[in-house]
Chimera marker file (.cmm) of the C-alpha trace (Angstrom):
<marker_set name="trace">
<marker id="1" x="16.003" y="11.770" z="-29.979" r="1" g="1" b="0" radius="0.5"/>
<marker id="2" x="16.128" y="10.403" z="-33.710" r="1" g="1" b="0" radius="0.5"/>
<marker id="3" x="16.596" y="13.859" z="-34.922" r="1" g="1" b="0" radius="0.5"/>
<marker id="4" x="19.877" y="14.132" z="-33.201" r="1" g="1" b="0" radius="0.5"/>
<marker id="5" x="21.538" y="11.355" z="-35.002" r="1" g="1" b="0" radius="0.5"/>
<marker id="6" x="20.803" y="13.067" z="-38.324" r="1" g="1" b="0" radius="0.5"/>
<marker id="7" x="22.317" y="16.364" z="-37.553" r="1" g="1" b="0" radius="0.5"/>
<marker id="8" x="25.789" y="17.175" z="-39.296" r="1" g="1" b="0" radius="0.5"/>
<marker id="9" x="27.537" y="17.783" z="-35.513" r="1" g="1" b="0" radius="0.5"/>
<marker id="10" x="26.861" y="14.151" z="-34.654" r="1" g="1" b="0" radius="0.5"/>
<marker id="11" x="27.687" y="12.651" z="-37.726" r="1" g="1" b="0" radius="0.5"/>
<marker id="12" x="31.072" y="14.494" z="-37.955" r="1" g="1" b="0" radius="0.5"/>
<marker id="13" x="31.589" y="13.707" z="-34.307" r="1" g="1" b="0" radius="0.5"/>
<marker id="14" x="30.404" y="9.970" z="-34.760" r="1" g="1" b="0" radius="0.5"/>
<marker id="15" x="32.721" y="9.706" z="-37.754" r="1" g="1" b="0" radius="0.5"/>
<marker id="16" x="35.786" y="11.269" z="-35.707" r="1" g="1" b="0" radius="0.5"/>
<marker id="17" x="35.378" y="8.906" z="-32.666" r="1" g="1" b="0" radius="0.5"/>
<marker id="18" x="35.398" y="5.763" z="-34.841" r="1" g="1" b="0" radius="0.5"/>
<marker id="19" x="38.307" y="6.607" z="-36.823" r="1" g="1" b="0" radius="0.5"/>
<marker id="20" x="40.325" y="7.641" z="-33.716" r="1" g="1" b="0" radius="0.5"/>
<marker id="21" x="39.475" y="4.262" z="-32.260" r="1" g="1" b="0" radius="0.5"/>
<marker id="22" x="41.075" y="2.663" z="-35.455" r="1" g="1" b="0" radius="0.5"/>
<marker id="23" x="37.679" y="0.937" z="-36.639" r="1" g="1" b="0" radius="0.5"/>
<marker id="24" x="36.205" y="0.963" z="-39.960" r="1" g="1" b="0" radius="0.5"/>
<marker id="25" x="33.381" y="3.455" z="-40.711" r="1" g="1" b="0" radius="0.5"/>
<marker id="26" x="30.815" y="0.621" z="-41.454" r="1" g="1" b="0" radius="0.5"/>
<marker id="27" x="27.100" y="0.312" z="-40.540" r="1" g="1" b="0" radius="0.5"/>
<marker id="28" x="28.266" y="-2.269" z="-38.214" r="1" g="1" b="0" radius="0.5"/>
<marker id="29" x="30.204" y="0.134" z="-35.876" r="1" g="1" b="0" radius="0.5"/>
<marker id="30" x="27.965" y="1.904" z="-33.287" r="1" g="1" b="0" radius="0.5"/>
<marker id="31" x="28.719" y="5.018" z="-30.941" r="1" g="1" b="0" radius="0.5"/>
<marker id="32" x="27.531" y="4.344" z="-27.610" r="1" g="1" b="0" radius="0.5"/>
<marker id="33" x="26.386" y="7.171" z="-25.372" r="1" g="1" b="0" radius="0.5"/>
<marker id="34" x="27.980" y="6.187" z="-21.655" r="1" g="1" b="0" radius="0.5"/>
<marker id="35" x="25.474" y="8.575" z="-19.808" r="1" g="1" b="0" radius="0.5"/>
<marker id="36" x="22.229" y="8.197" z="-22.451" r="1" g="1" b="0" radius="0.5"/>
<marker id="37" x="21.201" y="10.875" z="-24.493" r="1" g="1" b="0" radius="0.5"/>
<marker id="38" x="17.768" y="10.860" z="-23.372" r="1" g="1" b="0" radius="0.5"/>
<marker id="39" x="19.024" y="11.393" z="-19.687" r="1" g="1" b="0" radius="0.5"/>
<marker id="40" x="21.773" y="13.807" z="-20.244" r="1" g="1" b="0" radius="0.5"/>
<marker id="41" x="21.356" y="15.515" z="-23.620" r="1" g="1" b="0" radius="0.5"/>
<marker id="42" x="24.042" y="18.251" z="-22.626" r="1" g="1" b="0" radius="0.5"/>
<marker id="43" x="26.625" y="15.349" z="-23.038" r="1" g="1" b="0" radius="0.5"/>
<marker id="44" x="25.139" y="14.231" z="-26.494" r="1" g="1" b="0" radius="0.5"/>
<marker id="45" x="28.295" y="15.783" z="-28.383" r="1" g="1" b="0" radius="0.5"/>
<marker id="46" x="30.920" y="15.512" z="-25.453" r="1" g="1" b="0" radius="0.5"/>
<marker id="47" x="33.727" y="13.101" z="-26.928" r="1" g="1" b="0" radius="0.5"/>
<marker id="48" x="34.532" y="11.556" z="-23.508" r="1" g="1" b="0" radius="0.5"/>
<marker id="49" x="31.005" y="10.465" z="-23.166" r="1" g="1" b="0" radius="0.5"/>
<marker id="50" x="31.160" y="8.100" z="-26.482" r="1" g="1" b="0" radius="0.5"/>
<marker id="51" x="32.281" y="4.809" z="-27.123" r="1" g="1" b="0" radius="0.5"/>
<marker id="52" x="32.780" y="3.103" z="-30.372" r="1" g="1" b="0" radius="0.5"/>
<marker id="53" x="31.797" y="-0.439" z="-30.316" r="1" g="1" b="0" radius="0.5"/>
<marker id="54" x="30.245" y="-3.134" z="-32.834" r="1" g="1" b="0" radius="0.5"/>
<marker id="55" x="26.564" y="-3.653" z="-33.038" r="1" g="1" b="0" radius="0.5"/>
<marker id="56" x="26.584" y="-6.920" z="-31.330" r="1" g="1" b="0" radius="0.5"/>
<marker id="57" x="28.405" y="-5.237" z="-28.337" r="1" g="1" b="0" radius="0.5"/>
<marker id="58" x="25.923" y="-2.175" z="-28.428" r="1" g="1" b="0" radius="0.5"/>
<marker id="59" x="22.902" y="-4.555" z="-28.720" r="1" g="1" b="0" radius="0.5"/>
<marker id="60" x="24.302" y="-6.639" z="-25.585" r="1" g="1" b="0" radius="0.5"/>
<marker id="61" x="24.780" y="-3.544" z="-23.496" r="1" g="1" b="0" radius="0.5"/>
<marker id="62" x="21.072" y="-2.156" z="-24.244" r="1" g="1" b="0" radius="0.5"/>
<marker id="63" x="19.616" y="-5.632" z="-23.815" r="1" g="1" b="0" radius="0.5"/>
<marker id="64" x="16.500" y="-5.920" z="-21.318" r="1" g="1" b="0" radius="0.5"/>
<marker id="65" x="17.138" y="-8.600" z="-18.671" r="1" g="1" b="0" radius="0.5"/>
<marker id="66" x="15.711" y="-11.863" z="-19.383" r="1" g="1" b="0" radius="0.5"/>
<marker id="67" x="14.304" y="-14.642" z="-17.070" r="1" g="1" b="0" radius="0.5"/>
<marker id="68" x="13.142" y="-14.698" z="-13.548" r="1" g="1" b="0" radius="0.5"/>
<marker id="69" x="14.556" y="-15.189" z="-9.897" r="1" g="1" b="0" radius="0.5"/>
<marker id="70" x="14.142" y="-18.214" z="-7.782" r="1" g="1" b="0" radius="0.5"/>
<marker id="71" x="10.776" y="-16.784" z="-6.834" r="1" g="1" b="0" radius="0.5"/>
<marker id="72" x="9.194" y="-16.327" z="-10.486" r="1" g="1" b="0" radius="0.5"/>
<marker id="73" x="9.570" y="-12.769" z="-10.452" r="1" g="1" b="0" radius="0.5"/>
<marker id="74" x="10.772" y="-11.361" z="-13.694" r="1" g="1" b="0" radius="0.5"/>
<marker id="75" x="14.194" y="-9.529" z="-13.887" r="1" g="1" b="0" radius="0.5"/>
<marker id="76" x="12.779" y="-6.912" z="-16.294" r="1" g="1" b="0" radius="0.5"/>
<marker id="77" x="11.426" y="-3.975" z="-14.663" r="1" g="1" b="0" radius="0.5"/>
<marker id="78" x="9.338" y="-3.310" z="-17.543" r="1" g="1" b="0" radius="0.5"/>
<marker id="79" x="7.602" y="-6.386" z="-17.638" r="1" g="1" b="0" radius="0.5"/>
<marker id="80" x="3.819" y="-6.236" z="-16.401" r="1" g="1" b="0" radius="0.5"/>
<marker id="81" x="3.940" y="-7.980" z="-13.394" r="1" g="1" b="0" radius="0.5"/>
<marker id="82" x="6.595" y="-5.310" z="-12.243" r="1" g="1" b="0" radius="0.5"/>
<marker id="83" x="4.753" y="-2.362" z="-13.484" r="1" g="1" b="0" radius="0.5"/>
<marker id="84" x="2.729" y="-1.900" z="-9.990" r="1" g="1" b="0" radius="0.5"/>
<marker id="85" x="6.123" y="-2.221" z="-8.371" r="1" g="1" b="0" radius="0.5"/>
<marker id="86" x="7.095" y="1.127" z="-10.151" r="1" g="1" b="0" radius="0.5"/>
<marker id="87" x="4.027" y="3.100" z="-9.759" r="1" g="1" b="0" radius="0.5"/>
<marker id="88" x="3.832" y="6.082" z="-7.380" r="1" g="1" b="0" radius="0.5"/>
<marker id="89" x="1.502" y="5.400" z="-4.661" r="1" g="1" b="0" radius="0.5"/>
<marker id="90" x="2.163" y="1.711" z="-4.368" r="1" g="1" b="0" radius="0.5"/>
<marker id="91" x="-0.589" y="-0.112" z="-2.398" r="1" g="1" b="0" radius="0.5"/>
<link id1="1" id2="2" r="1" g="1" b="0" radius="0.2"/>
<link id1="2" id2="3" r="1" g="1" b="0" radius="0.2"/>
<link id1="3" id2="4" r="1" g="1" b="0" radius="0.2"/>
<link id1="4" id2="5" r="1" g="1" b="0" radius="0.2"/>
<link id1="5" id2="6" r="1" g="1" b="0" radius="0.2"/>
<link id1="6" id2="7" r="1" g="1" b="0" radius="0.2"/>
<link id1="7" id2="8" r="1" g="1" b="0" radius="0.2"/>
<link id1="8" id2="9" r="1" g="1" b="0" radius="0.2"/>
<link id1="9" id2="10" r="1" g="1" b="0" radius="0.2"/>
<link id1="10" id2="11" r="1" g="1" b="0" radius="0.2"/>
<link id1="11" id2="12" r="1" g="1" b="0" radius="0.2"/>
<link id1="12" id2="13" r="1" g="1" b="0" radius="0.2"/>
<link id1="13" id2="14" r="1" g="1" b="0" radius="0.2"/>
<link id1="14" id2="15" r="1" g="1" b="0" radius="0.2"/>
<link id1="15" id2="16" r="1" g="1" b="0" radius="0.2"/>
<link id1="16" id2="17" r="1" g="1" b="0" radius="0.2"/>
<link id1="17" id2="18" r="1" g="1" b="0" radius="0.2"/>
<link id1="18" id2="19" r="1" g="1" b="0" radius="0.2"/>
<link id1="19" id2="20" r="1" g="1" b="0" radius="0.2"/>
<link id1="20" id2="21" r="1" g="1" b="0" radius="0.2"/>
<link id1="21" id2="22" r="1" g="1" b="0" radius="0.2"/>
<link id1="22" id2="23" r="1" g="1" b="0" radius="0.2"/>
<link id1="23" id2="24" r="1" g="1" b="0" radius="0.2"/>
<link id1="24" id2="25" r="1" g="1" b="0" radius="0.2"/>
<link id1="25" id2="26" r="1" g="1" b="0" radius="0.2"/>
<link id1="26" id2="27" r="1" g="1" b="0" radius="0.2"/>
<link id1="27" id2="28" r="1" g="1" b="0" radius="0.2"/>
<link id1="28" id2="29" r="1" g="1" b="0" radius="0.2"/>
<link id1="29" id2="30" r="1" g="1" b="0" radius="0.2"/>
<link id1="30" id2="31" r="1" g="1" b="0" radius="0.2"/>
<link id1="31" id2="32" r="1" g="1" b="0" radius="0.2"/>
<link id1="32" id2="33" r="1" g="1" b="0" radius="0.2"/>
<link id1="33" id2="34" r="1" g="1" b="0" radius="0.2"/>
<link id1="34" id2="35" r="1" g="1" b="0" radius="0.2"/>
<link id1="35" id2="36" r="1" g="1" b="0" radius="0.2"/>
<link id1="36" id2="37" r="1" g="1" b="0" radius="0.2"/>
<link id1="37" id2="38" r="1" g="1" b="0" radius="0.2"/>
<link id1="38" id2="39" r="1" g="1" b="0" radius="0.2"/>
<link id1="39" id2="40" r="1" g="1" b="0" radius="0.2"/>
<link id1="40" id2="41" r="1" g="1" b="0" radius="0.2"/>
<link id1="41" id2="42" r="1" g="1" b="0" radius="0.2"/>
<link id1="42" id2="43" r="1" g="1" b="0" radius="0.2"/>
<link id1="43" id2="44" r="1" g="1" b="0" radius="0.2"/>
<link id1="44" id2="45" r="1" g="1" b="0" radius="0.2"/>
<link id1="45" id2="46" r="1" g="1" b="0" radius="0.2"/>
<link id1="46" id2="47" r="1" g="1" b="0" radius="0.2"/>
<link id1="47" id2="48" r="1" g="1" b="0" radius="0.2"/>
<link id1="48" id2="49" r="1" g="1" b="0" radius="0.2"/>
<link id1="49" id2="50" r="1" g="1" b="0" radius="0.2"/>
<link id1="50" id2="51" r="1" g="1" b="0" radius="0.2"/>
<link id1="51" id2="52" r="1" g="1" b="0" radius="0.2"/>
<link id1="52" id2="53" r="1" g="1" b="0" radius="0.2"/>
<link id1="53" id2="54" r="1" g="1" b="0" radius="0.2"/>
<link id1="54" id2="55" r="1" g="1" b="0" radius="0.2"/>
<link id1="55" id2="56" r="1" g="1" b="0" radius="0.2"/>
<link id1="56" id2="57" r="1" g="1" b="0" radius="0.2"/>
<link id1="57" id2="58" r="1" g="1" b="0" radius="0.2"/>
<link id1="58" id2="59" r="1" g="1" b="0" radius="0.2"/>
<link id1="59" id2="60" r="1" g="1" b="0" radius="0.2"/>
<link id1="60" id2="61" r="1" g="1" b="0" radius="0.2"/>
<link id1="61" id2="62" r="1" g="1" b="0" radius="0.2"/>
<link id1="62" id2="63" r="1" g="1" b="0" radius="0.2"/>
<link id1="63" id2="64" r="1" g="1" b="0" radius="0.2"/>
<link id1="64" id2="65" r="1" g="1" b="0" radius="0.2"/>
<link id1="65" id2="66" r="1" g="1" b="0" radius="0.2"/>
<link id1="66" id2="67" r="1" g="1" b="0" radius="0.2"/>
<link id1="67" id2="68" r="1" g="1" b="0" radius="0.2"/>
<link id1="68" id2="69" r="1" g="1" b="0" radius="0.2"/>
<link id1="69" id2="70" r="1" g="1" b="0" radius="0.2"/>
<link id1="70" id2="71" r="1" g="1" b="0" radius="0.2"/>
<link id1="71" id2="72" r="1" g="1" b="0" radius="0.2"/>
<link id1="72" id2="73" r="1" g="1" b="0" radius="0.2"/>
<link id1="73" id2="74" r="1" g="1" b="0" radius="0.2"/>
<link id1="74" id2="75" r="1" g="1" b="0" radius="0.2"/>
<link id1="75" id2="76" r="1" g="1" b="0" radius="0.2"/>
<link id1="76" id2="77" r="1" g="1" b="0" radius="0.2"/>
<link id1="77" id2="78" r="1" g="1" b="0" radius="0.2"/>
<link id1="78" id2="79" r="1" g="1" b="0" radius="0.2"/>
<link id1="79" id2="80" r="1" g="1" b="0" radius="0.2"/>
<link id1="80" id2="81" r="1" g="1" b="0" radius="0.2"/>
<link id1="81" id2="82" r="1" g="1" b="0" radius="0.2"/>
<link id1="82" id2="83" r="1" g="1" b="0" radius="0.2"/>
<link id1="83" id2="84" r="1" g="1" b="0" radius="0.2"/>
<link id1="84" id2="85" r="1" g="1" b="0" radius="0.2"/>
<link id1="85" id2="86" r="1" g="1" b="0" radius="0.2"/>
<link id1="86" id2="87" r="1" g="1" b="0" radius="0.2"/>
<link id1="87" id2="88" r="1" g="1" b="0" radius="0.2"/>
<link id1="88" id2="89" r="1" g="1" b="0" radius="0.2"/>
<link id1="89" id2="90" r="1" g="1" b="0" radius="0.2"/>
<link id1="90" id2="91" r="1" g="1" b="0" radius="0.2"/>
</marker_set>
């Protein structure tokens, strides 16, 4: 998906979304895909699927869950202890 973000249509739309929100055009402003691009590529250039936000907000939105529950099981679904739960044909 890295190639998508360097295309002219994306750069033009990103600029339009940021300016429409009254935000400055600077590196700290991100445009978030509400429905993720890798899961819904058809919505990649749909303005209603885009939300401008600060880098901090964007990072917080995409942060992996940390810590564990009261039983010591990690919250992160990608944690090695959870990988066996996500496999097909679980034991």
